[in-house]
PAKOLFI-134113 format. One record per residue: y, x, z of N, C-alpha, C, O in turn; residue in one letter. Coordinates in pm, whole numbers, plus 32768, in hexadecimal, padded with zeros to 4 digits. Layout:
N
YXZYXZYXZYXZA
...
***
This chain:
358
7F7D80567FF480057FF47FF2807C80647FF7807480CD8038M
80DF803F7FAF815380897FA281B8802B7FDE81C67FB67FBAV
820C8073804F82718028808D82F68069808082FE80DB80AFI
83598039804C83E08061803C8452803480A884917FCB809CL
84628089810A84CB8064816085578076812D857080E380F9H
85B6801F81348636800E81038691801D8172867D7FD481D3I
86E480638176875B806D81F187D080C081C387CE81098160A
883A80AF821588BE80D0820388C58132826E88F9810C82D6R
889881B2826888AA821782DD8913827282BC893E8281824AL
894882BE833C89AA831F832F896A8389839C88F7838283CAD
89C583E283B989938456841389E3843284A689FB848B84F8S
8A0483B984B98A2B839B854889B1839085978958833F857BF
89AD83E8860489278414864F890F8393869F88A0835E86A8Q
8986836386DC898482F38743895C827B872289468228877BA
894B825B8696891881D98661888181D38679883A82328658S
8851816886AF87CD814C86B88788813286308710814C862AG
87C7810285C4878480DD854F877681638511870C818184DBV
87EB81C4851687D8824784D787568291850C870382C784C2N
8751828A859186F482DC85C78658829785AD85F382DB859AA
865B820D85B185CF81D685B8858781BB852C850D81BC851AV
85E381A584D185B081808444855481FA840984E181E783E1V
858C82678408853F82F583DE84A482F684248438831183F0P
84C082CE84AA843682DD84F583D1826984CC8357827B84D4E
840481F884A2839981938465835581C0840182DA81C083FAH
83B681F6839983868225832483118296832382B1829582D6V
832B82F7838582D783698398825C834583D781F2837C83B9K
826782EE842C81F282C0847D8199825C8439812282518458N
81D5821183DA818781B38385813981F9831280DA81C382D9Q
8168827482F5811782CF8291808C82F582C4804083318278R
806882D6833D7FEF82E183597F938285833E7F1C8295835BQ
7FC4821182FE7F74819182D57F8F816B824F7F4081228213Y
7FFC819882178036816C819A808581CC815280A082378189A
80AF81B280D480FA82188089819581DB80B681C481818070D
81D18201810F825881CB814082A8823A8106827D82AC80F8A
833A820680DE839B825C80B68422822A80E3841E81B7810FA
848B825E80E4850C822C811885718231808F85758298804BL
85B881C78071862781BE801686A881BF806786C88153809AW
86F2822280798774822780CB87E28200806E87F88246800CN
8830818B8089889A8160801A890C818C8075897A81638050I
890D81D380DE89918202812C89A582AA8110898482E080A7G
89D382E0816B89E2837A8167897383B78177893483B081E1E
894A8401810988C38450810A88BD84B48154892084FE8152F
885784D581A5883D853E81EB87B8855781F7876884FA81F0F
878D85EA820F87108617821086BE85DE828D86F685E582FBE
864E85AD8287860485848303858D85D1830C853C85D882AFI
857E861D8399850D867B839884A2863A8396849D85CC83CEN
842D8674834F83AC862D835A83A285AB82F8833F85628302G
83FF859182A28403852A82468434856181C584AC857781B7L
83DF8579816683F1859480D3841E8521808C847E8524803FD
83DA84BA80A483E684348066846E83F180858470837B80A9Q
84D984328079855983FD80A285C78406803285F884738016N
85EB83997FF5862C83907F6C86B383537F8986CC83027FE2F
870D838B7F27879283477F018797832D7E79877583847E28S
87BF82BD7E5687CF82857DD4881B82047DCE881681AB7E23A
886182047D6188BA81867D54887081147D3E889B80B27D7CG
87FE80FD7CEE87B7809C7CD9872D80A97CF08702811C7CF7E
86D0803C7CFE864B80487D0F860C80767C9D85A080AE7CB5L
862E80707C2585E280C77BB385F581447BB685A6818D7B79D
8669817D7C03866F820E7BF7861282667C61861582E17C65A
85B8820C7CBE856882547D0484FA82757CBA84E182417C4DL
84A282E07CFF842783127CA683B882A77CC483BC825B7D25P
835882AA7C6982E082577C828290829E7CF2828A83197CF6L
825782547D46823781B87D30829F81727D81829680F77D8CP
830981B97DC0835481727E1583BA810E7DDF83EF80B67E24Y
83D681267D47842F80C37D0F83DD803F7CEE84147FE57CAER
836C80347D1383147FC27CF882A77FB77D68822E7FC57D56R
82EC7F997DEC829A7FA87E6082507F2A7E6D82777EC57E32P
81D77F2B7EC281977EB37EDC81F37E617F3081EF7DE97F17D
824A7E887F93829A7E387FED831F7E998011831C7F148012I
83877E50802C84097E99805084277E6180C284107DED80E0A
84707ED1811D84957E9D81A2852E7EC081AA85577F328196V
857A7E5D81C586067E6D81DD86297E78826B85F97E2882BBF
867F7EDE829586957EF5830E87207ED3832787777F1B82F7H
87457E5F837787CC7E23839287DD7DAB8337878B7D9B82DCE
88447D53834988507CE782E988D07CE4829C88D37CC18227V
89477D0F82E889D87CFC82A489F17D6D825B8A4D7DB8827AY
899E7D8481F189C07DF381A489CD7DC3810789647DC380C7I
8A3F7D9E80CA8A4D7D67805989E77D937FE289B27D3D7F9DP
89CE7E267FCD89887E4D7F7488F67E297F6E88B57E317F07K
88BF7DFB7FF2884A7DC6800B88247D457FB787B17D287F96F
88937CFE7F9888787C847F53884A7C807EC187F97C317E8FL
88937CF17E7F886A7D057DE987E87D547DF287957D417D99S
87CE7DAB7E54873E7DE37E4F86D37D7A7E5A86777D777E08I
86DE7D227EC186867CB27EDF86827C547E62861C7C117E4EA
86E57C4D7E1686DC7BF87D9886777C307D33861A7BF37D00K
869F7CBF7D1D86467D017CC385B87CEF7CFD855C7CC67CB7Q
85AB7D117D7E85127D107DA384C37C8E7D8F844E7C877D69L
85137C2B7DAF84DB7B997D8E84AF7B867CF684447B4F7CD8R
85047BB47C9E84ED7BB27C11846D7BF57C0184117BBA7BC9K
845E7C777C3183CD7CBE7C1D836F7C7D7C6D83057CBC7C6EL
836C7C0A7CB8830A7BDD7CFD82EA7C3F7D82827A7C327DB5D
83327C8C7DB0831F7CE57E1D83527CAD7E9483CC7CA87E9FI
83057C7F7EF483247C4F7F8783817CB87FC383867D2F7FA3P
83C47C7E801884227CDE8078841E7C9D810A83F77C2A8120Y
844D7CF6816B843E7CDA81F684CF7D05821B85067D6881EBV
85127CA6828385857CDC82AD857A7D00834F85467CB2839EV
85A87D6B836F85A97D8A83EE86327D86842C867A7DE6840EV
86667D29847E86F97D04849E87247D5784EE879F7D5F84F1P
86CF7DBA8554870B7E0685AC87857DDB860B87ED7E198625H
87527D4E863B87B47CFA868F88247CB6864F88687C668690S
883D7CCF85D288A67C8F859F88A37BFA8581890A7BBE8563S
882C7BBF858888267B28858388347AE2861688357A67861AL
883E7B298684882D7B07871A88B67AA5871F890B7AB686C7N
88C77A4B877A893579F787A189AE7A5287AF8A157A44876DR
89967AB988158A127B0488348A487B4A87D28AC37B4E87C5A
89E97B9387778A1E7BD787068A657B7F869D8ABB7BAC8651A
8A377AF5869C8A7C7AA3862F8B0C7A71866E8B567A318623Q
8B337A8A86E88BBC7A5B871B8C1F7ACE86F18C977AB486FBK
8BF77B5886BE8C407BB786898C637B9A86018C107B9685A7K
8CEC7B8385F28D197B5B85638CE47ADE85258CC37AD584AES
8CDE7A7885858C9B79EF85688CD079A584FF8C8C796584AFR
8D5579AF85008D96795E849D8D6F799D84038D6C795183A2I
8D597A1083F98D3B7A5083728C9C7A3A835D8C707A3682EAK
8C4F7A2F83C18BC47A2D83B48B9D7994838A8B4C798A832EK
8BC7792F83BB8B9F78B683A18B98788D830F8B35784D82E9I
8C0378AF82B28BF978A3821B8B9E78FB81DA8B6778DE8170P
8B8A798082268B4E79EF81DB8AB479CA81EE8A5E79D98197A
8AA07999826E8A0E7966829689D678F98230896B790281F5N
8A33788F82268A21782781DD89F878338141899977F7810EL
8A4B788481048A4378B4807C89E8791C804F89A579207FE8L
89F2797580B389AA7A0A808389427A2680F988CD7A1E80D3L
894F7A3D815E88FC7A8681A188777A3181DC88027A5581D6F
88A879BA8214882C7957822287CC794C81B78754795A81CFK
87FC793081378791792C80C1874A79AC80B286D279AE8098P
87967A2480C2874F7AAE80BD86D67AA8811886667AC980F3F
86F27A7D8190867D7A79820A86187A0881E485A17A2481F3C
863379A881BF85E8793B81A2858F7947812B852779058125E
85B879A680BB855E79DE806084F37A4F807F84997A748035K
85127A7B80FC84BA7AF1811184227AC3813984067A538163A
83CE7B24812883307AFC8138832E7AE881D582DE7A968204G
83887B35822F837C7B3982B483F67B7782FA842F7BD282BEG
84227B54836984997B8B83BE844C7BD5842683FA7B9E8470I
846B7C5B842884277CB5849984887CCD850E84E87D1B850AQ
84617C7C858084A57C9185F884617D01864F83EA7D1F8647F
84BB7D3B86A3848D7DB886E484527D84875D83FA7DC98790L
84717D11879984357CDD881384307C4A881284627C0287BCS
83EB7C23888183D47B7F8887845F7B4C88A684847AEA8865K
84AE7B7F88FA85397B62891485957B4B88AC85D67AE4889EK
85997BB8885C85E67BB887D585B77B43877A860C7B02873EE
852D7B23876E85167AC28718852A7A418757853679E2870AL
85317A2B87D3854879A4880085DC798B8808860379178814E
863279EF880086BE79D4880986FC79E6877E87747A01877CD
86BC79DA870E86FB79CE8690872F794B8674870D78E086A4R
878B7964861B87CE78F185F5879378B6856587A678408546V
87567902851F86FF78CF84B486A9794D848886C079C084AEF
86487927843785D2799884048553796B84188514796F8481G
852D793D83A584AD78FA838A842979668373843879D88345A
83AF79318399833C799C838F83537A0C83E883457A8083C3N
837879E7846C83957A7184C382FE7AA984EC82907A7184E5P
83247B2B851882B07B68854E82D97BE985A0833A7C298578F
82967C13860F82C77C7B864A827C7CFF862782037D02860EI
82C87D63862782A97DF5860F830F7E4D865283807E508621A
82F67E9286BA83607ED786FD83787F5C86C983357F8C866ET
83E37F9E870783F9802586F2839480738740834080398785N
839A80F48737833481458786837881B387CA83EF81CA87B6G
832981FD8821834F826D887282F282CE8871827C82AD8865I
8316835C887F82BA83C1886B82A483F18915830383E58963Y
822584238941821A845089C8826C84D189EA82648532899FP
82B384D48A5082F785558A7C82A885C18AAE824285A98AEFQ
82D0863F8A94829086AF8AD682B186C68B6C826A870E8BB2D
831A868C8B99835086A68C21836F86228C4E83AF85D98C03E
834585F28CD28374856B8CF083C2857A8D8F83C085E18DD3V
83F3851A8DAC843585168E2C83D585258EB0837484DD8EC7K
840485918F02839A85A48F7283CD8580900183828564905FT
845E858490068497857E908885248531906D855F85259001S
8549850090EA85B284A590DD862284D2914C8606852291A5F
86A48496913E86FF84C791A386EB84A7922E86CA8435924DG
86FC84FE928486E484CB9319876C84B19348877584549398K
87D884EE932A886484C9936D88B38466930B892A844D931EN
8879843992B488D683D99263888A83BC91D38828840091B5G
88B08369918F8867832A911788CC835190AA8943833A90BAL
88998392903288F083A68FCA88C583378F61885A83498F26R
890F82C58F4488F882708ECC893782A78E4F89A382E28E4EF
88E5828C8DDB891982CF8D66891382628CE288B182198CD4V
8970825F8C948967822B8C12898382688BAE89F582938BA0Y
891C827C8B47892F82CC8ABF8939826C8A4788D782238A35I
89A5826489F1899A820389908A1581F989478A6F82488963G
8A26819E88E78AA5817388B88B0A8136892E8AEE80FC8998R
8B87815888F58BE98120897B8C2D80A489428CA680948956L
8BE0804288F68C137FC288D48C1C7F7F89638BB77F7089A8Q
8C947F59898A8CA37F0489FC8C517E958A0A8BF77E868A5CP
8C7C7E3A89A48C3C7DB489A98B997DA8898D8B487D7689DBY
8B7C7DDF89108AE57DCF88F78A8E7E1D895A8A247DEE8985I
8AC07E9C89808A777EDA89E98A807ED08A748A427F138AC6K
8AE57E658A8F8B027E318B0C8B387E7F8B7E8B267E5F8BF4G
8B857EF38B518BBA7F558B8C8C227F0C8BF88C287F348C6DL
8C707EA48BC88CBC7E448C2D8C857E258CAB8CB57E328D1CD
8BFB7DED8C7C8BAA7DC78CDB8B787E298D5B8B717E068DD1I
8B5A7EA18D298B1C7F008D4C8B9A7F2E8DB88B867F2C8E32M
8C017F508D8A8C6F7F828DE58C9C7F158E488CB77F398EBBI
8CA77E948E278CD67E348E968C687E268EFC8C847E0A8F71Q
8BE47E3A8ED58B737E258F358B877E9A8F968B8B7E81900FA
8B947F1E8F668BA57F9A8FC98C1F7F82900B8C197FA89080F
8CA57F448FE38D0B7F3D90378CF37ED790A88D1D7EEC911BA
8C9C7E4B907B8C8E7E1190DD8C2D7E3B91568C317E0391C4A
8BD97EA091378B8B7EDA91AE8BBD7F6E91D58B757FC89202Q
8C447F7491BA8C8E7FF391E18C66803992728C4E80B19282K
8C667FEA92BF8C618014933D8BD2804D93738BBA80B293B6E
8B7A7FE7933F8AF5800493568ABC8086930F8A7980DD9348L
8AE08085928D8AC4811392298AF6817E92658AA981DB927DL
8B72818892868BAD820292B18B71822C93438B5E82A2935CK
8B5481C193A68B2081E594118A82822594108A4B82669469A
8A538201939F89D48243937D89D682A79328896A82C092F1N
8A3582E9930E8A58835192A88A27833B921989F1839191D4G
8A3F82C091F58A1382AA91638A8D82C390F68B0582B89111C
8A6182E1908C8AC282F790248A9282C08F9F8A1B82A28F8FT
8AF482B28F388AC482898EB38B1882E08E518B9182F68E51L
8AB0830D8DF78AE483708D868ABA833B8D088A44832C8CE9D
8B2B831B8CB78B1982DD8C448B34833E8BC98B9B83828BC4I
8AD383408B668AE483AA8B108AC9835C8A808A6A83128A69Y
8B32837D8A288B30833D89A08B9F836A89408C0583A0896BG
8B8D835488CD8C02838488628C89833888648C8382BE8878P
8CEA836788568D65832C88658D7182CD87DA8DAF826387E1D
8D3B82F487688D5982B386F28CD5826186C98C67829886C2E
8CE981E686B28C858189868B8CC18135861D8D1F80E98636D
8C8C8141859F8CAF80EB85228D4180FA85138D84809784F6N
8D79817285268E08818085048E58813D85858ED081278574G
8E1D811C86078E7080F1866F8E63815C86D18DFC819E86D9T
8ED3817287238ECF81CC87868EB78184880D8F0D813A883EH
8E3F819C88488E17814788AF8E1D818589368E148143899EC
8E2D820B89318E3A824A89B38EB7822D8A138EB0822F8A8DA
8F28821189CA8F9D81EE8A1C8F8981678A5B8FB781508ACBP
8F4081038A0F8F2D80878A598EDA80808AC18EE680268B14V
8E7480E38ACC8E1D80ED8B2A8E5F813A8BB18E4081198C23V
8EAD81948B978F0781D08BEA8F6C81778C3D8F8181818CB6R
8FA681208BE68FF080B88C188F98804E8C6F8FCB801A8CD3D
8F3480388C518EE57FCA8CA98EBD801E8D338EC17FE88DA2L
8E9D80918D248E8580E18DB08F1980EA8E018F1480DB8E7CI
8F7680FB8DD38FF181088E01901280838E45902B80818EBEK
9014800B8DF590317F988E1D8FBF7F7D8E908FE47F2C8EE5A
8F5B7FA68E9C8EF97F768F0F8F127FD68F768ED07FC98FDDA
8F6380338F6F8F8A80988FEA8EF980DE90178ED480E7908CQ
8EB2810A8FA88E21815A8FC28E2D81D38F928DC3820F8F81A
8E93820C8F758E9A82928F408E5D83088F978E2A836F8F6AE
8E6A82E990158E13833D90788D81834A90798D4183A090B4D
8D5282E5902E8CC882F190348C7282BF8FAF8BF782BA8FA8F
8CD4829B8F438CAA82858EC98CED82F28E718D6683098E7AI
8C8F833F8E0D8CC783998DC98C9A83968D3B8C2383938D1CT
8D0483998CDC8CDB83808C518CD6841C8BFF8D30846F8C02L
8C6A84258BC58C4D84BC8B808C3B84978AF38C2184248ACDH
8C4B85078A9E8C2A850F8A0B8BA384EB89F48B5784E28A55P
8B7584D189728AE284BA895A8A8A853589718AB585A7895EA
8A0E851C899A89BC858C89A8894085748945892285068916V
890585DA8930889D85D088D4881D865188DF883A86BD8911F
87A6863A88B2875086AA88BC873D86C8894587408674899FG
8728874D89558712877D89D8876A876A8A468749876C8ABDD
87F287558A0F885287338A768847869D8AB88861867D8B2CE
8819864D8A4E87FA85C98A88877585C18AE08777857D8B46K
870886018ABB86AF86288B0E86D0863C8BA186AB85F28BFCK
871686A58BAB875486E48C2F8783867B8C75875E866D8CEAS
87DE861B8C38882785C18C8287CA854B8CAC87DB851A8D1CV
877385208C64871C84C58C8486B184F68D0B868D84B18D6AL
869885658CF1863F85AE8D66867385AC8DDA863085998E3FL
870E85C48DDB874E85E98E5B8786855E8E8787C285598EF2E
877684EE8E3D878D847F8E80871D84348ECB86A684548ECES
875A83C78F0986F883818F5486CB82F08F2A865C82C28F43D
873282AC8EE58721822E8EB7877682078E2887F082068E20I
872781EB8DCD877781D08D4387A281398D4B875080E28D6AF
881281228D33884F80948D1F8883806D8CA688D180B68C69I
885C7FF28C7688957FC08BE6889B7F2E8C02883A7EE98C22Q
89297EFD8BF0894F7E748C0089747E288B8589CF7DD68B86T
89297E458B16894E7DFF8AA289547D788A9588FB7D318AC6S
89C87D3E8A4A89AA7CB18A2289537C9189C489257C1F89BFR
892E7CF7896688E97CD688E8889B7D6088BA88E07DC08898N
881D7D6788BA87DE7DCD887387557D9B8833871A7D348854D
87327DE887DF86B07DDA87A686377E0687FD85E57DB7882BG
86377E8A880C85D97ECD884E86157F60886C85F37FBF8826M
86747F7088DC86BD7FD788DE866B805C890B862880688971P
868180B988A8863D814288B786648188891F861581DB894CM
86D5817B8957870681C989C886BA81A78A4A86A781FB8AA2G
868F81248A52864781048ABD85B181398ACC8576816B8B2CI
858381198A3684F681558A2984DA81EA8A4F847A82168A8FL
8548822E8A17854182BE8A37855982E88AC4852B83558AE5E
859982A48B1985AB82AB8BAD852282908BE884F082DB8C3CA
84E682218BBA845E820C8BF3840582668BE183B382828C38L
840B82A48B6483A3830E8B3783BC83988B83836A83F48B7CS
842783A08BC7843F840E8C2C840F83E78CA683F984458CF2Y
83F7837A8CD183BF83518D54844383158DA9843B83088E24G
84AF82F58D67852F82D18D9E8527823E8DB5851781F68D52L
853182098E2B8536817B8E5785AC813E8E0D8609818C8DF6P
85B780D28DEA862480998D96865C7FFE8DD5860E7FA88DFDC
86D97FF18DD587167F728DF2874E7F3B8D8587B37F748D5BL
87207EC88D41875D7E878CD687667DFD8CE1872E7DB48D33V
87BC7DDB8C7987DA7D468C6E87707D118C0E87327D5B8BC1T
875D7C778C1A871A7C378BB7875A7C518B31870F7C4D8ACFD
87C37C668B22880D7C878A8787CE7D018A5587E47D1A89DFG
877F7D588A9A87457DCC8A5E86C37DAA8A1986987DF889C3T
867D7D348A3986067CF28A0D85A47D3E8A5B85327D1C8A3AT
85A57D908AAC85487DDE8AF385247DD68B8984D77E1B8BCCL
85827D578BB1857D7D498C4284FA7D108C6984C67D3D8CD0G
84B57CA98C1F843B7C7C8C6083D47CFD8C56838B7D0C8CB7E
83CA7D528BF383747DB08BF583757E148C7183147E328CB5L
84027E478C80841D7E978CF183EA7E5E8D7983B37EA68DCDI
84007DD58D8A83EE7DA58DFD83487D938E1583137DAC8E81E
83037D668DA482787D688DA7822C7DDD8DD081C17DD18E0DS
82667E618DAC822C7ED68DDA823B7F138E4781F47F6F8E70Y
82AD7ED98E8882FA7F128F0083477F898EE4834F7FDF8F3CG
83857F9C8E6D83BB80078E42845680108E4E849F80638E18A
847A7FA78EA2850F7FAB8EAF854F7F0B8EF1851A7ECE8F4EG
85B77EE68EB286087E758EE6863D7E348E7886747E708E1CW
862C7DAC8E7F864F7D4D8E0686B77D078E4886B47CE78EBFR
87247CE98DE9878C7C898E1887BE7C288DA287AF7C458D2BA
87F57BC28DCA88227B668D6C889C7BB68D1E88C07C228D4DE
88D57B868CB2893C7BC98C7589C07BB08CAA8A0B7B758C5CT
89EC7BCD8D188A6D7BC18D568A807C198DCE8A277C3B8E1BN
8AF27C378DD48B2D7C8F8E5A8AF27C618ED88AC97CBA8F22A
8AE67BEB8EFE8ABD7BD48F7F8A227BEF8F8E89F87C278FF3D
89D57BCA8F31894E7BDF8F3B89297C838F3788CD7CB08F7AA
89747CCD8EE989637D5F8EDE898D7D948F6289487DEE8F94V
89F67D678FA08A197D9C902289B87D89909389A67DDA90EEA
89777D0E908589067CE290E788987D5090D388697D8D9134A
88697D6B903C88047DC1901F882E7E50905787D17E96907FA
889E7E7D905D88D27F12908888AE7F109116887E7F779145L
88BF7EA2916488AA7E9891E988277EB7920C88057F049266A
87D27E6D91B487417E7891D387037EFB91B186A17F2A91EBR
87437F30914E87127FBE9131873A801D91A486ED807991C0A
87A8800E91E487CB806D92528765805992BB872880B692F0V
87557FCD92D986FB7FA6934E86647FE4932886157FFE9384E
86467FF692B685BA80209299859E809E9260853B80C19222E
860880DE927F85FB81779253857D81C79275855682259230R
8543819F92E084CD81E29306846281C092A583FB820292B7Q
845F8167923E8405813691ED840B8189916283AE81849113T
847481CD914D8491821690DA8416825590A483F8823E902FL
83C882A690F0835C82E290AF82E48286907682A3829E9010S
82D9822A90BD828381BA909182B381779019825F815D8FC4E
833881549002836A811A8F96836881768F2B835C81498EB9K
837381F58F40836982568ED182F082568E8782EC82668E0DS
827C82408EDE81F482318EA781E781BF8E4A81B481C68DDAL
8217815C8E7D823380D38E34827F80E78D9C825E80AB8D36G
82DE813C8DA6832F814E8D3082CA81988CBD82C2817A8C46A
828C81F28CFB822E82518CB681C681E88C7781AA81F68C00L
819481918CB4812981408C84816A80D88C31812080AE8BD8S
81D380A88C37821980568BE98216808C8B6081F9804A8AFCC
8236810E8B63824581398AC281CD814B8A8281CD81538A07T
815381558ACA80D1814C8A6F80CF80E58A07809080F7899FE
811480748A1F8115800189C4816B8019894C816B7FCB88EDE
81B9808A89508215809F88D381FC8125888C825B815C8855F
817C8160888A816781DD885C817981BE87B28145815E877AR
81C38217877781DD821286F3816781EA8690817481988634W
80F0823286AF807A820C8664805781858675802A814F8610S
8061814286D9804380A786EF80A6805D86B6808A7FF5867CR
8127808986C0818E801E867D8188802085F9819A7FB785BCA
816C809F85AF816480B9852580E2805B84E280E6801C8478A
8084806585308013801184FD801D7F88850A7FE17F4384B7K
80627F4F856980877EC3856D80DC7E9984F480C47E3584B1T
81387EE784E181937EC38468815E7ED183E881897E8A838DA
81057F2583D480C07F42835C805B7EBD8344805B7E7882DEV
80127EAD83AC7FAD7E2A83987FFD7DAA83757FD27D5C8321D
80707D9683B480D17D1F838F80F47D22830680E57CC082BDN
81277D9782DC815F7DB1824C80DA7D8B81E880E77D3F8187Y
80647DC382097FE57DB181BD7FC87D1D81B07F997CEE8148G
7FE67CD0821E7FC67C3B821D80287BF081B380017B93816DK
80A27C1D81B281027BDE816981037BFB80C0811F7BA98069I
80E07C7F80AF80C97CA3802080447C9A7FF280227CC47F84C
7FED7C5B804E7F607C4C80357F067CD280057EB27CD27FABK
7F2B7D3A80537EE67DB980427EC77DF480D87EFB7E5B8101K
7E7F7DB681167E4C7DC281A07E147E6481A27DE07E92813CE
7E207EA182007DE57F2C820D7D4A7F23824D7D097F898260Q
***
């Protein structure tokens, strides 16, 4: 089976889509002939030679210009519409992976523009797909539209070093990711920490936020700094530049609890990565991973609002003696998301859609 993944990627390392799409392609090559057609900013990808940049489908080499199935990553990319039309003419089925863009919270962003765009363009694009691939049960249930849904998750690799000890004189909370205040719920996070200021400071707790200033042309760091200042939390919440690679690994291993309070996510790789290091996580339901983390005893789950997160922070402080136990739960949790397993599930679903089951 020949699978052509189509995405608009660039070199922005903090983007979950930029990070995860190449991994889907590389790992699916264990089970099928998968390739990537990047219609965005071309860049080399280690371990993936089947990485193409072309203006049109027919400019791709064989067999990829006539795949058995195509997989579009994200929804609101106008060029996808003409490519999908050509695929339909060739009787080639396609799958759409929304990466959380069809969730209710995401639909509130640029809502006025999305109403006619959905009606005329993007809803038909999704309805004519052979399937819509959601990354979690929560993302599937929260969709505004999308027929023929199925679940095939992101994946994670096991780490060569994991968390072995936790702070005795305080707790270091950490968030690593994009600095989008609304979607990533950084306003919720900061408000919750401010509400528990006395308790957190009395117990030596701090919050370190790491992320890139610029996000799709918008400078987010000044907004986050203003939120911290408005909350009068500058003495125990610190904003840092983005970290990657070994520096990111060090930050995670030196922290005690990973926190993410998103209003909307498909399957956040930052949380999966933190869990893979054995780091307990405090998350909102908007991350889609709250139920899972709760079921494995890998951290704390809260509704997506500041009051609920503040209450979860208090529980985390009270239960600090259980961090080693929750760390084991975090490592067990990630067994469900090994890349080999995630890739096999996706390929099996693609095979059913194009009637080329493996």
